[in-house]
C-alpha positions as CSV (number, residue, x, y, z in Angstrom):
1,X,72.2,21.0,-15.4
2,X,73.6,17.5,-14.3
3,X,71.6,14.4,-14.9
4,X,70.6,13.0,-11.5
5,X,68.3,10.2,-12.5
6,X,65.7,9.3,-9.9
7,X,67.6,10.9,-7.1
8,X,67.0,14.5,-6.4
9,X,69.8,16.8,-7.5
10,X,71.5,19.1,-5.0
11,X,73.3,22.0,-6.4
12,X,75.5,23.8,-3.9
13,X,74.6,27.5,-3.5
14,X,76.7,29.8,-5.6
15,X,77.8,31.8,-2.5
16,X,79.8,28.9,-1.0
17,X,77.6,28.4,2.1
18,X,76.3,25.0,3.2
19,X,72.7,25.8,2.3
20,X,71.4,25.8,5.8
21,X,73.1,22.6,7.0
22,X,75.4,22.9,10.1
23,X,79.1,23.2,9.2
24,X,81.4,20.8,11.1
25,X,84.5,22.5,12.6
26,X,87.5,20.3,13.2
27,X,90.1,20.7,15.9
28,X,93.8,20.9,15.5
29,X,95.5,18.0,13.7
30,X,96.8,15.1,15.8
31,X,95.3,12.5,18.2
32,X,92.4,13.7,20.2
33,X,93.1,14.4,23.9
34,X,91.2,15.8,26.8
35,X,91.2,19.2,25.2
36,X,89.6,17.9,22.0
37,X,86.1,19.3,21.4
38,X,83.3,17.8,19.4
39,X,81.2,20.8,18.6
40,X,79.0,21.6,15.6
41,X,78.8,25.3,15.0
42,X,75.6,26.8,13.7
43,X,73.5,29.7,14.6
44,X,71.0,27.3,16.2
45,X,72.9,24.6,18.0
46,X,76.0,23.9,20.0
47,X,76.7,20.4,21.3
48,X,78.7,20.6,24.6
49,X,81.8,18.6,25.1
50,X,81.7,15.5,27.4
51,X,83.5,15.2,30.8
52,X,85.7,12.1,30.4
53,X,87.1,12.5,33.9
54,X,83.6,12.4,35.4
55,X,82.6,9.4,33.3
56,X,85.8,7.6,34.3
57,X,85.1,8.2,38.0
58,X,81.5,7.0,37.6
59,X,82.5,3.8,35.9
60,X,85.2,3.2,38.5
61,X,82.7,3.7,41.3
62,X,80.3,1.3,39.7
63,X,82.9,-1.4,39.2
64,X,84.3,-0.9,42.7
65,X,80.8,-1.1,44.3
66,X,80.0,-4.3,42.5
67,X,83.4,-5.8,43.4
68,X,83.0,-4.8,47.0
69,X,79.5,-6.3,47.2
70,X,80.7,-9.6,45.7
71,X,83.7,-9.6,48.0
72,X,81.4,-8.9,51.0
73,X,79.2,-11.9,50.2
74,X,82.1,-14.2,49.8
75,X,84.0,-12.9,52.8
76,X,81.1,-12.6,55.2
77,X,79.4,-15.9,54.4
78,X,82.1,-18.3,53.0
79,X,85.8,-17.5,53.3
80,X,86.2,-14.8,55.9
81,X,84.3,-16.0,59.0
82,X,84.3,-19.2,61.0
83,X,81.4,-20.5,63.0
84,X,83.3,-19.6,66.2
85,X,84.0,-16.1,65.1
86,X,80.3,-15.6,64.1
87,X,79.2,-16.9,67.5
88,X,81.8,-15.1,69.6
89,X,82.2,-11.7,67.9
90,X,79.3,-10.1,69.7
91,X,80.2,-11.3,73.2
92,X,81.5,-8.8,75.7
93,X,85.2,-8.6,76.7
94,X,88.4,-9.6,75.1
95,X,87.0,-12.9,73.7
96,X,84.5,-11.0,71.6
97,X,86.9,-8.4,70.3
98,X,89.5,-11.1,69.5
99,X,87.0,-13.1,67.5
100,X,85.9,-9.9,65.7
101,X,89.5,-9.0,64.9
102,X,90.2,-12.4,63.3
103,X,87.0,-12.0,61.2
104,X,87.9,-8.5,60.1
105,X,91.4,-9.7,59.1
106,X,90.1,-12.6,57.0
107,X,87.2,-10.6,55.6
108,X,89.4,-7.7,54.4
109,X,92.0,-10.0,53.0
110,X,89.3,-11.3,50.6
111,X,88.2,-7.7,49.9
112,X,91.7,-6.5,49.2
113,X,92.5,-9.4,46.8
114,X,89.2,-9.0,44.8
115,X,89.5,-5.2,44.6
116,X,93.2,-5.5,43.5
117,X,92.3,-8.0,40.8
118,X,89.6,-5.8,39.5
119,X,91.7,-2.6,39.7
120,X,94.6,-4.2,37.8
121,X,92.6,-6.2,35.4
122,X,90.3,-3.3,34.4
123,X,92.9,-0.5,34.8
124,X,90.8,1.3,37.4
125,X,92.0,4.8,38.5
126,X,92.2,4.7,42.2
127,X,94.7,6.7,44.2
128,X,96.6,5.0,47.1
129,X,95.1,7.5,49.5
130,X,91.6,6.8,48.2
131,X,92.0,3.1,48.4
132,X,93.4,3.3,52.0
133,X,90.5,5.6,53.0
134,X,87.9,3.3,51.5
135,X,89.5,0.3,53.3
136,X,89.6,2.1,56.6
137,X,85.9,3.0,56.3
138,X,85.1,-0.6,55.6
139,X,87.1,-1.9,58.6
140,X,85.6,0.6,61.1
141,X,82.0,0.3,59.9
142,X,82.2,-3.5,59.7
143,X,83.4,-3.7,63.3
144,X,80.7,-1.3,64.4
145,X,77.9,-3.2,62.8
146,X,79.2,-6.7,63.7
147,X,79.2,-5.9,67.4
148,X,75.4,-5.5,66.9
149,X,74.9,-3.0,69.7
150,X,74.9,-0.1,67.1
151,X,72.5,-2.1,64.9
152,X,70.0,-2.6,67.7
153,X,70.3,1.0,68.9
154,X,69.6,2.3,65.3
155,X,66.6,0.0,64.9
156,X,65.0,1.0,68.2
157,X,65.6,4.7,67.5
158,X,64.0,4.5,64.0
159,X,60.8,2.5,65.0
160,X,62.2,-1.0,64.3
161,X,62.3,-2.4,67.8
162,X,60.0,-5.4,66.8
163,X,62.1,-5.9,63.6
164,X,65.2,-6.2,65.8
165,X,63.5,-9.0,67.8
166,X,62.2,-10.8,64.7
167,X,63.4,-14.4,64.5
168,X,60.4,-16.2,62.9
169,X,59.5,-17.7,59.5
170,X,63.1,-17.8,58.4
171,X,63.6,-14.1,59.0
172,X,66.2,-12.6,61.3
173,X,65.8,-8.8,61.8
174,X,69.2,-8.1,63.3
175,X,70.9,-10.1,60.5
176,X,69.0,-8.3,57.7
177,X,69.7,-4.9,59.3
178,X,73.3,-5.8,59.7
179,X,73.6,-6.8,56.0
180,X,71.8,-3.6,54.9
181,X,74.2,-1.5,56.9
182,X,77.2,-3.3,55.6
183,X,76.0,-2.6,52.0
184,X,75.4,1.1,52.7
185,X,78.9,1.3,54.3
186,X,80.5,-0.4,51.2
187,X,78.7,2.2,49.1
188,X,80.3,5.0,51.2
189,X,83.7,3.3,51.1
190,X,83.6,3.0,47.3
191,X,82.5,6.6,46.9
192,X,85.3,7.9,49.1
193,X,87.8,5.7,47.4
194,X,86.9,7.1,44.0
195,X,86.7,10.8,45.1
196,X,90.0,11.0,46.9
């Protein structure tokens, strides 16, 4: 019998088993890859393998969404819209569409630069097709909401007619609805960009 001192002695069972503890099973030698499994085999428990592709897509979506939101704030309020564009983009006719077109070009130049910096700097996995699809969703929805007709139509159809007319106490219902719809559209653009 070995001298164990104050610590309890553990003598391995004579039959070579692990004495009720789970036995770790190692995979083939070499660096771990996607095929590598981290499972502990026992009669009672099996730990499932993770889905690294799903986790990568989820992180890419999160980074892309935060980047798009930051780019939206910068482009819609600072770098991507002049006072004249903001004033004229909702007016009917060619003047309104031209002002909107200039705003969309400047806005999306900021968005493309910020997304490209994040994608390269953080090694995000985005396909060219996904990136173009996400950009197209952003351009189309931004134009739709910035003309404001669709925003007003949506508010009146969902019980927000008074909110659409709100312009008191520092609140502007149309502007707040416009910004909410832009954010939802950026969420959709990010999701599509990551999934394609």
